[in-house]
N, C-alpha and C positions, 0 to 999 in steps of 0.2 A: 534641530543638530542638522547642519549643512550636512550637504553629498557629499563633502571631502573628510567628514568625520566617521571614517573607518574604524572599527573596532582593531586594537592594536593586538592581534592573537596569532599565535603558531599557527600556521598553516600543514595541516598532516598531510606529511608523505614529501611535503618542501622543507621544511624545517621539522624533522622527530622532535616531538617534547622528549626529555630528558625521564628516564624512566620507565618510556610506553614504547620504545622500540620504533622500528619503523614502519610506519601504515603502509607505505609505497611495496612491503616487502610482498614475495608470493612464493606460497609453499613449493613451488618448482623455479629457481632461479632462470629469469631469463635478463638476454644482454637487453640495455635499454633502447629506446626506439629513438630514429634519428631526429623525428619532431615533431611525437606526441609525449602527453605525458602519461603517468602507469593508468592515471584516473580516468584520464581522455579513452586510454585503451580499454580500459574497463565498459566501460559506456558502448564501445562499439562492441566488443564482445557480448554484453547482453543484448544490444539493439539485434544482432546476428541471430540469436537461439532460439531452438525451437520453441523453447517452453514459453519464450516472448511472443514469439507467433501466434501461439495458440490463444493467447489473451483477446486477440480479436473474436474468439469463439464460446468465451465466456461470460456470465450474467455479470454485472453490473446493479443493477435492480431488476430489470425485466428478464425472466428466466426464459420466456417464449414468446409467442404473440399474445402477449398479455392483453387481456379486455377487448378480444377481438381488432386491437389495432395494429398497424403496419409497425414493424419495430426499426426498423431501418433510422430512425433520426436519433434514438434514443444510445445513451453511451454504452458501449461494451466495455469489460474490465482493459480492454487495449487503449481504449479514447480515455478513460477516467485515468489510467496511468502518463497519457503525454500532457493531462490537463497537469498533474501532480508534480512532472517535471518540469512543467515553465513556470511555475509559481516558484516551484524550489530552485533553481538558476535566481529567480528575481530575488529572493531572499537572500541567498548568499552572495548576490553580486553588492546589494546596498548594503549590509553586512559587512564587507570586506572579506569574506568567507572563500571557502574553497570552492569555486562553483562545480567545475568539473566532477570533484566527491561527490555533491549534493544532486548534480543531476542523474549519475551512475546510482545512487542510494533511491531517488525517486522512481527509476526505470526497473530498479527490482524489489520495488517494497511489495509489491503484489502476486511476483512471480510463481509462489507458491500455493494460492489459492485455487482450488479443485472448482470443478464446475457448478454452475447454480449459484453462487456467492455466497454468502454466508450461510445460505441456507442449508447449500451443498457439506461446507466446512462442518457445521454443526451434525449435519447427519453423519459426514464421516467419522467425527469424534466420538458420537454415541457407540457407533458400529465399532469401534475400537477398544471402547471400553470395556465389554465382557471378554476383554482378553488382556486387561490388564495394561493399554496402552490409550494413545490419546493421539489427535490430530492436532498440529500448531501450523498454521502457513508459513509463520515465521522460517520455524526451522525446517521445514519442508523447503523452503525458499534455498536455504543452505544447503541442504543434501542434493538439489538440482545443480546448482551452480559449483559444489564440489564435486561431485558425480554422477548423476544422469547423462548432462549434456556432454557429449563422445565429439568434440570436432577437432582436436589436435593426438596426432602419433605418439606423443612423447610423454602424456600423462590423461589421465579422468577429468572431467569437467571445465570450467573454462578458467582456470589457476588464477582467481581475480585475488589482486590484493588483501592485506591484512583489512585495510581501514575500509573497504567494500565489503567484506565479510564479516563483521565487527558491526557495522550500520545496518545489514541485513537483518541480521537477528535482534538487535539493540534498541532499533530507533522507534519502537512504538511499546516496548517494557523492558522490564528488567527481567535477568534471569540469577539465581545462584549458585554456586560452585557446590552446593549440598545438593541440591537437585539434578543438576546438570554437568557434572564433573569432566564431560565430553566437552564443553566448553571452555572450558579453562584461558584457554591462549587470547579471549576474547576480553580479556578485562573485566571480567566479571565484579572485582567488588569497586569498579571504578564507574562515575559517567562517562556515556560515549558523546563525541566530539560534538559541537554545535553542529554542522553540518546532518548528521545523523537525529538529532534531537528535533530539530527544524520540520524533517521528512513527516513526522506523524501528525502535525501542527498543519503543513502543507496538505496533507490526505485530507483532514476535516473540513479545511477551505475548500478545497476543489471539490469533494459532494457534496457538503452543504448547499452551496450554490449552484453546482451541476442538479442536483435530485430536486429542488424547487422549480429547474427549468423543466427537467422529464414530465414529473409529477403533475405543472398545470398544463405540460404540452399531454399529457395523456386523457386528461380534464377528470383524473382522479382529484387532483387538488382544485380549487377554482380561488381566484384572486381575491375576491372581498372576504373568504374566508379565511385566506393566509394574512391578509391585513389586520384582519380583527385579532388574532391572536399571536402573530409575530413581529415584535416591536420594530425588530432590524428592518425586516421586509419592509413594512409599513412608512418607517422613515424615509426612505429613499425612494419609494413609491410615489409619497406624496412629491416627494420634494420632482420628480419626472412627471407628475400629471399636473404640477402646475407650471412646469419651464414649458411642458409640451402638450398642452391641452388638447391638441387635434389630431395625436400620434396615436396608429392604432393600437390596441389591448396589446398583441403579442411584444411591439416592438417597445413598448411604456415595460413590459415586463424584462426584456434583453436589458434595459440601460439599467432598471432596479439592481438586479441582479451583477452585471458589470460594478457597478457603484458599490455594492455589499461586499463582493469580491475585493476590492480595492481598497476597502475599508478594512477589512479584516487583515488584510496583506500588511498597509500599514500600520494598522494599530501593532501588530506581532512585530514589524521592526521597529519602533518605537518603544516596545515594552522590554526586548532581546537586549537591546541597546542601555534603556536603563537598569536592567539586573546586572548584566557584565560590570556595567559603570559601580554599581552598589556594590557589587561581589568583588571588586578589586582585582578580577583577573584578568591578567594577561598571555596565558601561555595554555597549552593544552593541557598540560596538568593542573595546572588550577581549576581550568572547566571542569575538569574529570574528579579531582577531589572536593567540588562543590556541593554542600548538603543537600541540594535538591537539583534536579536539572533546572536550566537556566530559561529555558524557552518556555516562553507562555504567553497567553494576550493579559493585554490588561483586566482587572476585575471586572470592568464596568462591561468588557466586550465578550469575555469569556460567559458574563452570566444572558446576552445577547444571544452568544453562540449555544450556550444550552438552552436556552428556550426552542428556539429555532429546532436541535435536533431531535428535543422533545415533541415538537409538533410533529416533526416528520415522523415519526416510529409510530405516533399515534394515528396518524390519519395516509400515512403511504405505507410506509414499511410494512407496515400491519394492516393496513385496511382488507376488509372481508376479501375481496377478490385478490390481494396481494397474500393472504394468508392462505389461500387454496394453492397458488402456486410453488408457497415455499413448503406444503403439506404433501405435492406431488414429487417435489424436489428430492424431500427426506424418502418417500418411498420408493423412487427410482434408485436412490443411490445406496440406499439401507439392500433394497432386495437384490440389486447386484452384488454387492458385497456378499452376501451369504450363497449368491452362487457360486458367486469363483472360490469362493472356502469350500462347498462341496465338492467343486470341481476345477483344481488346480491346472489340469491339462488345457484350461479354455483361456489360462495367461499366455501371452506371446511366451518364447522361447526365452527372450534378453530377460522377462522377469523371471520365470521358472529358473534359471541360474542362481537369481538372489536367494532363494530361501532357505536355504542351508544357513546361509548366514544371517539374514534378516529375518525370516520366519514368514511363515505363512502371511501372517494378517497386516502385518507391515506390507508385506511385498503386495497383496492384496490393495494396500490402500493406495501404496505408488501409484499401482497402475492406474487405479479410478482418479487421483486428485490432477492425472497429468489430461486427463481427457479434454474437450471441450463439450459443452451442453452437446451438439450436435451429434457426435461420437457416445458418448453414454445413454443418451436415446435411442441409439438404432442397437446398442450391443442389449440393452433392456429391454427392449422389442422382441429382438432374436431369442433371449435365453432367460426371461426373468418372467413373462407374460403367460 
């Protein structure tokens, strides 16, 4: 398909889809900005949020100085987020979608993560289960942007557009009104816009290629074993070593991963075009009413992606050294949770005032979820050891 063959698709917030309201609307009405679109303003608000800055101190894969390696060059949750934003902008531009909406969603997609990455999220969820609650980083992200951020005298939260708030909670999973009636305004019986659907796949592409980079750089993975077990990596590594036989090993890996990323993004663009054409959808309303999400990789590329991800789980995320990190993260989170439940006076004053309305367990979880890795380590050392 030529570069001019963009999707004939009603852009949310610029052309509101009939029956779906105005996705550029805000909970608290504001006058239009003289030269920035609503979604561009949302992007800036997310970038300037304290919760966004804290991502620099939160785990992507390595939670501490893992395996006695200096962690300066490994991804943090913030650098991962910036990589997802770059991929999302590319996807939206190529597909003729709203690039500003896609960028805002990418920047916010991990803003609700607690310290220690997925190990910390699992531990916090486990701690809440004994109180009949749970932790979901998408729903926590919505709480951050609608309540916890306090930057404006006229309202709590960032007052983001409806389109961005919907995408924050729906980019990676679906919710039902039966289980989450509080989310009724976010069209729970409909698919999210394509911009939101693409974020989950941009996330997958970003961390898949980046985690091979960090895994190989750390020494936990080695190139020969990856080539032996990951067809997608081997295909491009063979190309690179044939084209550049004298290239140092690290440069060959970098070039391999660059080509992997490009192949994944290109495949996604082409597959979305095919699926939109096959569906006949030309408006947001038709995208929303499709029987399944339209954004997806081709069957062949999805098989390659799944094999690569499976390899990372077996040989990187769940490797012996990393398992020790996960166990320690769970211990820190759950022990500090117990300490704060036993003595709520240890909570900051602005959290203590939430207890009557939110309950103690949720308030403690909210406090922990906002911490960076280093801050939770300090509190745990002071109060739980």
